[in-house]
C-alpha positions as CSV (number, residue, x, y, z in Angstrom):
1,M,-19.2,117.5,68.1
2,K,-18.6,115.2,65.2
3,K,-20.0,111.7,65.5
4,K,-17.6,109.0,65.2
5,I,-17.9,105.8,63.4
6,F,-17.3,102.4,64.8
7,L,-17.5,99.3,62.5
8,S,-16.7,95.7,63.2
9,G,-17.5,92.5,61.6
10,V,-20.5,92.0,59.4
11,N,-21.6,95.5,60.2
12,A,-18.4,96.9,58.6
13,K,-19.3,95.5,55.3
14,L,-22.9,96.6,55.1
15,A,-21.7,99.8,56.1
16,L,-19.2,100.1,53.2
17,A,-21.9,98.9,50.8
18,A,-24.3,101.5,52.0
19,V,-21.9,104.2,51.8
20,A,-20.6,103.1,48.1
21,L,-17.9,105.6,46.8
22,T,-17.9,108.0,49.7
23,S,-14.7,107.8,51.8
24,V,-15.2,106.6,55.3
25,M,-13.4,107.8,58.3
26,F,-12.1,105.1,60.8
27,T,-11.8,106.1,64.3
28,S,-11.3,104.9,67.9
29,C,-12.1,106.6,71.4
30,E,-10.8,106.1,74.6
31,K,-13.4,103.3,76.1
32,E,-13.7,101.3,72.8
33,E,-10.7,99.8,70.8
34,F,-11.2,99.6,66.9
35,N,-11.1,96.0,65.9
36,V,-11.4,96.2,61.8
37,A,-8.3,97.3,59.4
38,P,-9.6,100.3,57.2
39,V,-10.7,98.7,53.8
40,E,-9.9,100.8,50.7
41,L,-12.3,100.9,47.8
42,D,-11.4,98.9,44.7
43,P,-9.6,100.6,42.0
44,A,-11.4,101.7,38.6
45,S,-12.4,98.9,36.3
46,A,-12.9,99.2,32.5
47,T,-13.6,95.9,30.5
48,V,-13.3,96.1,26.7
49,A,-15.4,93.4,24.6
50,I,-14.6,93.3,21.2
51,T,-16.8,91.5,18.6
52,V,-15.7,91.2,15.0
53,Y,-18.7,91.0,12.3
54,D,-18.6,90.1,8.6
55,L,-19.7,93.2,6.6
56,S,-21.4,91.4,4.1
57,D,-24.1,89.6,6.2
58,G,-23.6,90.8,9.9
59,S,-22.8,87.5,11.1
60,I,-20.2,87.2,13.8
61,I,-16.5,86.1,12.8
62,N,-14.6,83.7,15.1
63,G,-11.2,83.1,15.1
64,A,-9.9,86.6,14.1
65,S,-6.6,88.0,15.4
66,I,-7.0,91.2,17.2
67,T,-4.2,93.4,18.1
68,E,-3.7,97.1,19.8
69,N,-0.6,98.7,18.4
70,G,0.6,95.6,17.0
71,A,0.4,93.8,20.3
72,A,-1.8,90.7,20.3
73,I,-5.0,90.8,22.6
74,T,-4.6,87.5,24.6
75,S,-8.1,87.5,26.0
76,N,-11.4,89.1,24.9
77,P,-12.8,90.8,26.8
78,F,-9.8,92.2,28.6
79,V,-9.3,94.7,31.3
80,I,-7.7,97.8,31.1
81,E,-5.6,98.2,34.3
82,A,-5.8,101.0,36.6
83,G,-3.0,103.5,37.5
84,S,-1.2,103.4,40.7
85,D,-3.8,106.1,42.4
86,G,-6.6,103.7,41.5
87,K,-7.9,105.7,38.6
88,I,-8.5,105.3,34.7
89,A,-7.7,108.1,32.6
90,A,-10.0,109.1,29.8
91,A,-8.5,107.8,26.4
92,T,-9.5,106.7,23.0
93,R,-7.9,103.1,22.1
94,T,-7.8,101.5,18.5
95,F,-8.1,97.9,17.8
96,A,-7.2,95.9,14.4
97,A,-8.9,92.5,13.7
98,T,-7.4,90.3,10.7
99,K,-8.6,86.9,9.3
100,D,-7.3,84.8,6.5
101,E,-9.7,85.9,3.4
102,Y,-10.9,89.1,4.9
103,L,-9.4,92.6,4.7
104,S,-8.4,94.0,8.0
105,G,-10.5,96.3,10.0
106,E,-10.6,98.8,12.8
107,G,-12.7,99.6,15.9
108,Q,-12.1,102.1,18.6
109,A,-13.1,102.3,22.5
110,T,-14.1,105.4,24.0
111,V,-12.7,104.6,27.8
112,P,-14.3,107.4,30.1
113,A,-12.4,109.0,33.1
114,L,-13.2,106.4,36.0
115,N,-12.4,107.1,39.5
116,K,-11.7,104.4,42.2
117,G,-14.4,102.0,42.5
118,Q,-15.9,102.7,39.3
119,F,-16.6,100.4,36.5
120,A,-17.4,100.7,32.9
121,L,-18.0,97.9,30.1
122,I,-17.4,99.3,26.8
123,P,-18.3,97.4,23.6
124,V,-16.2,97.7,20.3
125,S,-17.6,96.6,17.0
126,I,-15.1,95.8,14.0
127,F,-16.4,94.9,10.6
128,L,-14.5,92.9,8.0
129,Q,-15.1,92.4,4.5
130,Q,-14.3,89.2,2.6
131,E,-11.5,89.8,0.0
132,L,-13.5,88.3,-2.8
133,N,-16.5,90.6,-2.3
134,A,-14.3,93.6,-2.8
135,A,-13.8,92.7,-6.4
136,E,-16.4,94.4,-8.5
137,D,-17.6,94.2,-12.1
138,V,-15.8,91.2,-12.9
139,V,-15.1,89.9,-16.4
140,V,-13.3,86.7,-17.7
141,D,-12.3,87.1,-21.1
142,Q,-11.5,83.7,-22.7
143,D,-9.0,83.5,-25.3
144,E,-10.7,81.1,-27.8
145,E,-7.6,80.6,-30.0
146,T,-5.8,79.0,-26.9
147,I,-8.3,76.7,-26.0
148,T,-7.0,73.3,-25.9
149,P,-8.5,70.2,-25.3
150,S,-7.2,66.7,-23.6
151,E,-8.8,63.7,-22.3
152,V,-7.6,61.1,-19.6
153,G,-8.9,57.8,-19.9
154,G,-9.6,54.7,-17.1
155,E,-11.1,51.6,-16.3
156,Q,-13.5,51.3,-13.2
157,K,-14.9,48.1,-11.6
158,G,-18.5,47.3,-12.9
159,G,-20.6,44.1,-12.2
160,K,-21.3,40.6,-13.0
161,N,-24.5,39.1,-14.3
162,T,-24.4,35.4,-13.2
163,S,-27.9,34.7,-14.3
164,S,-29.3,33.2,-17.7
165,K,-31.3,36.2,-18.4
166,E,-29.9,39.7,-19.2
167,K,-30.2,42.2,-16.3
168,E,-30.5,45.8,-16.0
169,M,-27.9,47.0,-13.2
170,D,-27.0,50.4,-11.8
171,L,-23.3,50.6,-11.8
172,P,-21.6,53.3,-9.8
173,Y,-18.4,55.1,-11.3
174,T,-16.3,58.3,-10.4
175,A,-16.1,61.3,-12.6
176,K,-14.3,64.4,-12.4
177,V,-16.0,67.9,-11.8
178,G,-14.7,71.4,-11.3
179,Q,-11.8,73.6,-12.5
180,E,-8.4,74.9,-11.7
181,V,-6.0,77.8,-12.4
182,T,-3.0,75.6,-13.4
183,N,-0.3,78.9,-13.1
184,I,-2.0,80.4,-10.0
185,A,2.0,80.7,-8.5
186,A,2.9,82.9,-11.5
187,V,-0.3,85.0,-11.6
188,N,0.0,85.8,-8.0
189,A,3.6,86.7,-8.7
190,S,2.2,89.0,-11.6
191,I,0.0,90.7,-9.1
192,D,2.7,91.1,-6.5
193,A,4.4,93.2,-9.3
194,M,1.3,95.8,-10.1
195,P,1.7,99.1,-9.0
196,I,-1.4,100.1,-6.5
197,T,-2.5,103.7,-5.9
198,R,-5.9,103.7,-4.2
199,G,-7.4,104.1,-0.8
200,L,-6.9,100.4,0.3
201,S,-3.2,99.6,0.9
202,D,-1.0,98.0,-1.8
203,D,-1.1,94.6,0.2
204,E,-5.0,95.0,0.5
205,V,-5.6,95.3,-3.3
206,K,-3.3,92.5,-4.0
207,K,-5.1,90.3,-1.4
208,V,-8.4,91.0,-3.5
209,L,-7.0,90.2,-6.8
210,K,-5.4,87.1,-5.5
211,A,-8.8,85.9,-3.8
212,L,-10.4,86.6,-7.4
213,V,-7.9,84.3,-9.1
214,K,-8.4,81.8,-6.6
215,S,-12.2,81.8,-6.6
216,Y,-11.3,80.5,-10.3
217,S,-9.6,77.3,-8.9
218,P,-12.1,75.5,-6.5
219,G,-10.5,72.3,-7.6
220,I,-11.1,69.2,-9.9
221,T,-12.5,66.6,-7.6
222,D,-14.1,63.2,-7.9
223,V,-18.2,62.9,-8.0
224,T,-19.9,59.4,-8.0
225,Y,-22.6,58.8,-10.3
226,T,-24.5,56.0,-11.7
227,K,-24.8,54.3,-14.8
228,K,-27.6,52.2,-15.8
229,V,-26.4,49.3,-18.1
230,T,-28.2,46.1,-19.3
231,V,-25.9,43.4,-18.8
232,P,-26.4,40.0,-20.9
233,A,-26.5,36.8,-19.2
234,Y,-23.4,35.2,-17.9
235,T,-21.5,38.5,-18.6
236,I,-19.1,40.8,-16.4
237,V,-19.0,44.2,-17.3
238,T,-16.5,46.8,-16.7
239,L,-16.7,50.5,-17.2
240,K,-14.2,52.5,-19.5
241,T,-14.3,56.3,-18.6
242,T,-12.8,59.0,-20.4
243,T,-12.7,62.4,-19.0
244,E,-12.4,65.2,-21.2
245,Y,-10.6,68.7,-20.2
246,E,-10.2,71.9,-21.5
247,T,-7.5,74.4,-20.8
248,S,-7.3,78.1,-22.1
249,D,-5.7,81.4,-21.4
250,N,-8.0,83.8,-19.8
251,T,-7.8,87.8,-19.0
252,I,-9.5,88.6,-15.7
253,S,-10.7,92.2,-15.4
254,T,-12.2,93.7,-12.0
255,V,-12.8,97.0,-10.3
256,V,-11.2,97.3,-6.7
257,D,-11.5,100.5,-4.6
258,G,-12.8,102.5,-7.9
259,K,-9.9,101.4,-10.1
260,L,-9.9,98.7,-13.0
261,Y,-7.3,96.0,-12.9
262,T,-6.6,93.6,-15.8
263,I,-5.0,90.2,-14.6
264,P,-3.8,88.5,-17.9
265,N,-2.5,85.1,-18.8
266,V,-4.6,83.0,-16.3
267,K,-4.4,79.5,-17.6
268,I,-7.9,77.6,-16.6
269,K,-8.4,74.0,-16.7
270,K,-11.7,72.8,-16.7
271,V,-13.6,69.4,-16.9
272,V,-15.9,69.1,-19.8
273,K,-17.5,65.6,-19.5
274,T,-16.9,62.3,-18.6
275,V,-17.7,59.6,-21.1
276,V,-18.6,56.0,-19.9
277,D,-18.4,53.2,-21.9
278,P,-19.5,49.5,-20.7
279,V,-17.1,46.7,-21.8
280,F,-18.5,43.0,-21.6
281,T,-16.6,40.2,-20.9
282,S,-18.8,36.8,-21.4
283,T,-18.0,34.2,-18.8
284,E,-19.6,31.5,-20.9
285,H,-17.7,31.9,-23.9
286,G,-14.5,33.0,-22.2
287,H,-13.8,35.9,-24.7
288,G,-14.8,39.9,-24.6
289,H,-16.6,42.0,-26.7
290,G,-17.5,45.6,-26.8
291,H,-20.8,45.9,-29.0
292,G,-24.1,46.8,-28.0
293,N,-27.0,49.1,-28.3
294,G,-27.7,52.3,-26.8
295,N,-28.5,50.7,-23.2
296,N,-25.1,49.4,-23.0
297,A,-21.9,49.8,-25.2
298,G,-22.9,53.0,-26.5
299,G,-21.4,54.8,-23.5
300,G,-22.7,58.1,-22.3
301,D,-21.9,61.5,-20.8
302,G,-21.3,60.8,-17.0
303,A,-21.8,64.5,-16.0
304,A,-25.3,64.8,-17.7
305,E,-26.7,61.6,-16.1
């Protein structure tokens, strides 16, 4: 005679935990009533956790967009739903990750067959390469015949010596530093027109070439320096600045995915230096003069100080 199983209250939960995935038959008999509803085991559960890494240094990349078959993954990790029978069939699923300034990458999750009540945690690693890092053997050829110098003048606040003796003063001034590609839109348009025939997709190679051009255009910014000036007694000093630029046509060559690409007519404007000349105005005599020795009116190269 088969032994019948009777479950109630806490004892029912303990018994289910003990038998794990083994099904339990709930029965009743003539003298005892069955007072707990049958409890089905949970459906299978597969959790996929996707981590995106920088290929160059192995660091984790945050903020990457992850998709599967073009559909966005809105939560990471996420759970693969079981079928109507509570089971999950074995499958290989492919995920793609994208992020600005990186080439796209893929990773696969091997999902095992899972029966009701079984669980699997599946890690997926995706490695992305920075677009700029895909450009190898970069050469910039400057056309010296196109070098065009220019300069922009300005005047900045200096200081005032109200004492009866000359005074050495440290006067701050703003100078320009850096460079920029002045025709970057036209250069990007010429890159878009290039024929691409390599393992990387056309769009990926063009992203690399545009990232390379962009790297030569960090921008021209302001930096504050200090000019040491000896100011005569009863004198106001202002600083006359002259920023010298150099603009030229350049050809950038690089190897991407094993093929040599040449990007012509890249116009690069860069700051050569900022010359600073103090201008003095006497408060005692009511007129200005711009003379002096090497400590004052002789000026100087701002970027070299």
